[in-house]
BALOBA-1460 file (C-alpha; in Angstrom, 3 decimals):
// residues 125
<rec num="1" residu="x" x="21.503" y="-107.382" z="136.868"/>
<rec num="2" residu="x" x="18.302" y="-109.289" z="136.365"/>
<rec num="3" residu="x" x="14.986" y="-109.074" z="137.998"/>
<rec num="4" residu="x" x="11.702" y="-107.248" z="137.831"/>
<rec num="5" residu="x" x="13.135" y="-103.676" z="138.227"/>
<rec num="6" residu="x" x="16.261" y="-104.100" z="136.056"/>
<rec num="7" residu="x" x="16.796" y="-101.951" z="132.966"/>
<rec num="8" residu="x" x="17.707" y="-103.647" z="129.725"/>
<rec num="9" residu="x" x="20.934" y="-102.078" z="128.404"/>
<rec num="10" residu="x" x="21.465" y="-104.378" z="125.461"/>
<rec num="11" residu="x" x="22.283" y="-102.380" z="122.299"/>
<rec num="12" residu="x" x="23.703" y="-99.357" z="124.158"/>
<rec num="13" residu="x" x="27.205" y="-100.235" z="122.959"/>
<rec num="14" residu="x" x="25.982" y="-100.439" z="119.369"/>
<rec num="15" residu="x" x="24.526" y="-96.962" z="119.636"/>
<rec num="16" residu="x" x="27.772" y="-95.544" z="121.051"/>
<rec num="17" residu="x" x="29.855" y="-97.174" z="118.299"/>
<rec num="18" residu="x" x="27.471" y="-95.826" z="115.628"/>
<rec num="19" residu="x" x="27.688" y="-92.290" z="117.052"/>
<rec num="20" residu="x" x="31.484" y="-92.479" z="117.303"/>
<rec num="21" residu="x" x="31.647" y="-93.717" z="113.686"/>
<rec num="22" residu="x" x="29.461" y="-90.843" z="112.487"/>
<rec num="23" residu="x" x="31.595" y="-88.320" z="114.372"/>
<rec num="24" residu="x" x="34.756" y="-89.814" z="112.859"/>
<rec num="25" residu="x" x="33.252" y="-89.565" z="109.362"/>
<rec num="26" residu="x" x="32.437" y="-85.884" z="109.927"/>
<rec num="27" residu="x" x="35.968" y="-85.145" z="111.143"/>
<rec num="28" residu="x" x="37.483" y="-86.947" z="108.151"/>
<rec num="29" residu="x" x="35.218" y="-85.086" z="105.727"/>
<rec num="30" residu="x" x="36.248" y="-81.755" z="107.278"/>
<rec num="31" residu="x" x="39.918" y="-82.734" z="106.999"/>
<rec num="32" residu="x" x="39.495" y="-83.637" z="103.316"/>
<rec num="33" residu="x" x="37.783" y="-80.290" z="102.618"/>
<rec num="34" residu="x" x="40.523" y="-78.388" z="104.448"/>
<rec num="35" residu="x" x="43.217" y="-80.214" z="102.474"/>
<rec num="36" residu="x" x="41.421" y="-79.524" z="99.179"/>
<rec num="37" residu="x" x="41.139" y="-75.835" z="100.051"/>
<rec num="38" residu="x" x="44.847" y="-75.644" z="100.982"/>
<rec num="39" residu="x" x="45.796" y="-77.313" z="97.693"/>
<rec num="40" residu="x" x="43.595" y="-74.948" z="95.678"/>
<rec num="41" residu="x" x="45.020" y="-71.944" z="97.552"/>
<rec num="42" residu="x" x="48.575" y="-73.053" z="96.794"/>
<rec num="43" residu="x" x="47.702" y="-73.601" z="93.154"/>
<rec num="44" residu="x" x="46.065" y="-70.194" z="92.670"/>
<rec num="45" residu="x" x="48.936" y="-68.396" z="94.420"/>
<rec num="46" residu="x" x="51.411" y="-70.177" z="92.150"/>
<rec num="47" residu="x" x="49.359" y="-69.170" z="89.116"/>
<rec num="48" residu="x" x="49.348" y="-65.549" z="90.343"/>
<rec num="49" residu="x" x="53.132" y="-65.602" z="90.850"/>
<rec num="50" residu="x" x="53.751" y="-66.993" z="87.378"/>
<rec num="51" residu="x" x="51.293" y="-64.565" z="85.784"/>
<rec num="52" residu="x" x="52.953" y="-61.591" z="87.493"/>
<rec num="53" residu="x" x="56.391" y="-62.770" z="86.378"/>
<rec num="54" residu="x" x="55.166" y="-63.272" z="82.799"/>
<rec num="55" residu="x" x="53.619" y="-59.800" z="82.844"/>
<rec num="56" residu="x" x="56.784" y="-58.271" z="84.282"/>
<rec num="57" residu="x" x="58.964" y="-59.923" z="81.671"/>
<rec num="58" residu="x" x="56.657" y="-58.780" z="78.895"/>
<rec num="59" residu="x" x="56.648" y="-55.212" z="80.253"/>
<rec num="60" residu="x" x="60.458" y="-55.236" z="80.503"/>
<rec num="61" residu="x" x="60.643" y="-56.264" z="76.849"/>
<rec num="62" residu="x" x="58.450" y="-53.318" z="75.811"/>
<rec num="63" residu="x" x="55.207" y="-55.267" z="75.313"/>
<rec num="64" residu="x" x="51.896" y="-55.140" z="77.150"/>
<rec num="65" residu="x" x="52.042" y="-56.884" z="80.518"/>
<rec num="66" residu="x" x="48.417" y="-57.877" z="81.059"/>
<rec num="67" residu="x" x="47.901" y="-60.074" z="77.974"/>
<rec num="68" residu="x" x="51.009" y="-62.079" z="78.908"/>
<rec num="69" residu="x" x="49.770" y="-62.388" z="82.483"/>
<rec num="70" residu="x" x="46.357" y="-63.520" z="81.215"/>
<rec num="71" residu="x" x="47.903" y="-66.190" z="79.007"/>
<rec num="72" residu="x" x="50.076" y="-67.478" z="81.852"/>
<rec num="73" residu="x" x="47.162" y="-67.634" z="84.293"/>
<rec num="74" residu="x" x="45.008" y="-69.472" z="81.764"/>
<rec num="75" residu="x" x="47.821" y="-71.984" z="81.136"/>
<rec num="76" residu="x" x="47.867" y="-72.661" z="84.889"/>
<rec num="77" residu="x" x="44.118" y="-73.193" z="85.192"/>
<rec num="78" residu="x" x="43.308" y="-69.821" z="86.792"/>
<rec num="79" residu="x" x="41.755" y="-66.643" z="85.480"/>
<rec num="80" residu="x" x="42.852" y="-63.034" z="85.889"/>
<rec num="81" residu="x" x="40.524" y="-60.921" z="88.019"/>
<rec num="82" residu="x" x="42.749" y="-57.839" z="87.900"/>
<rec num="83" residu="x" x="45.941" y="-56.645" z="86.243"/>
<rec num="84" residu="x" x="47.558" y="-53.283" z="86.926"/>
<rec num="85" residu="x" x="50.841" y="-51.841" z="85.686"/>
<rec num="86" residu="x" x="52.267" y="-48.983" z="87.727"/>
<rec num="87" residu="x" x="55.285" y="-46.987" z="86.582"/>
<rec num="88" residu="x" x="57.030" y="-46.427" z="83.273"/>
<rec num="89" residu="x" x="59.236" y="-48.448" z="80.914"/>
<rec num="90" residu="x" x="62.245" y="-48.386" z="83.275"/>
<rec num="91" residu="x" x="60.663" y="-48.812" z="86.697"/>
<rec num="92" residu="x" x="57.357" y="-50.636" z="86.948"/>
<rec num="93" residu="x" x="55.346" y="-53.054" z="89.048"/>
<rec num="94" residu="x" x="52.792" y="-55.475" z="87.650"/>
<rec num="95" residu="x" x="50.078" y="-56.492" z="90.112"/>
<rec num="96" residu="x" x="48.005" y="-59.532" z="89.205"/>
<rec num="97" residu="x" x="44.955" y="-61.005" z="90.942"/>
<rec num="98" residu="x" x="43.784" y="-64.486" z="90.046"/>
<rec num="99" residu="x" x="40.846" y="-66.727" z="90.899"/>
<rec num="100" residu="x" x="40.349" y="-70.455" z="90.682"/>
<rec num="101" residu="x" x="36.894" y="-72.008" z="90.878"/>
<rec num="102" residu="x" x="36.687" y="-74.948" z="93.279"/>
<rec num="103" residu="x" x="33.668" y="-77.260" z="93.459"/>
<rec num="104" residu="x" x="33.043" y="-79.360" z="96.566"/>
<rec num="105" residu="x" x="29.995" y="-81.428" z="95.819"/>
<rec num="106" residu="x" x="27.016" y="-79.076" z="95.652"/>
<rec num="107" residu="x" x="29.079" y="-76.064" z="96.796"/>
<rec num="108" residu="x" x="31.131" y="-73.815" z="94.526"/>
<rec num="109" residu="x" x="33.807" y="-71.449" z="95.781"/>
<rec num="110" residu="x" x="36.425" y="-69.083" z="94.378"/>
<rec num="111" residu="x" x="39.955" y="-69.182" z="95.750"/>
<rec num="112" residu="x" x="41.842" y="-65.887" z="95.290"/>
<rec num="113" residu="x" x="45.547" y="-65.163" z="94.810"/>
<rec num="114" residu="x" x="47.632" y="-62.001" z="94.311"/>
<rec num="115" residu="x" x="51.208" y="-61.375" z="93.250"/>
<rec num="116" residu="x" x="53.512" y="-58.547" z="92.211"/>
<rec num="117" residu="x" x="56.534" y="-58.448" z="89.919"/>
<rec num="118" residu="x" x="58.560" y="-55.688" z="88.359"/>
<rec num="119" residu="x" x="61.727" y="-53.667" z="88.194"/>
<rec num="120" residu="x" x="62.406" y="-50.948" z="90.722"/>
<rec num="121" residu="x" x="65.876" y="-49.410" z="90.749"/>
<rec num="122" residu="x" x="67.293" y="-47.690" z="93.789"/>
<rec num="123" residu="x" x="64.984" y="-49.534" z="96.183"/>
<rec num="124" residu="x" x="66.413" y="-50.112" z="99.662"/>
<rec num="125" residu="x" x="67.502" y="-53.674" z="100.323"/>
């Protein structure tokens, strides 16, 4: 439409495309952060599982559980935030908590994991 009272709408499409592009970039960035968090969570839970198993094996062999769990967690890139042995030499449970630092640009976070391992006889199946 042309004439004295017509509005000029040139460039409106450019603005819409720019806004849609910015929104798409934000959605992609959020998806990348979510995927990175899921990967870190999986990694720290795996480290906790392996640390608990290493501690349980060490305890079953008559040695201290927590140093073995610490070594296993460190080998898997995590650190032990807690290690507890409950029970005696025959029946015991080793509980291990691990943490993995994750840096996303200027933000730092800690991803937590927990696992248990041990020997309990007579437990219901």
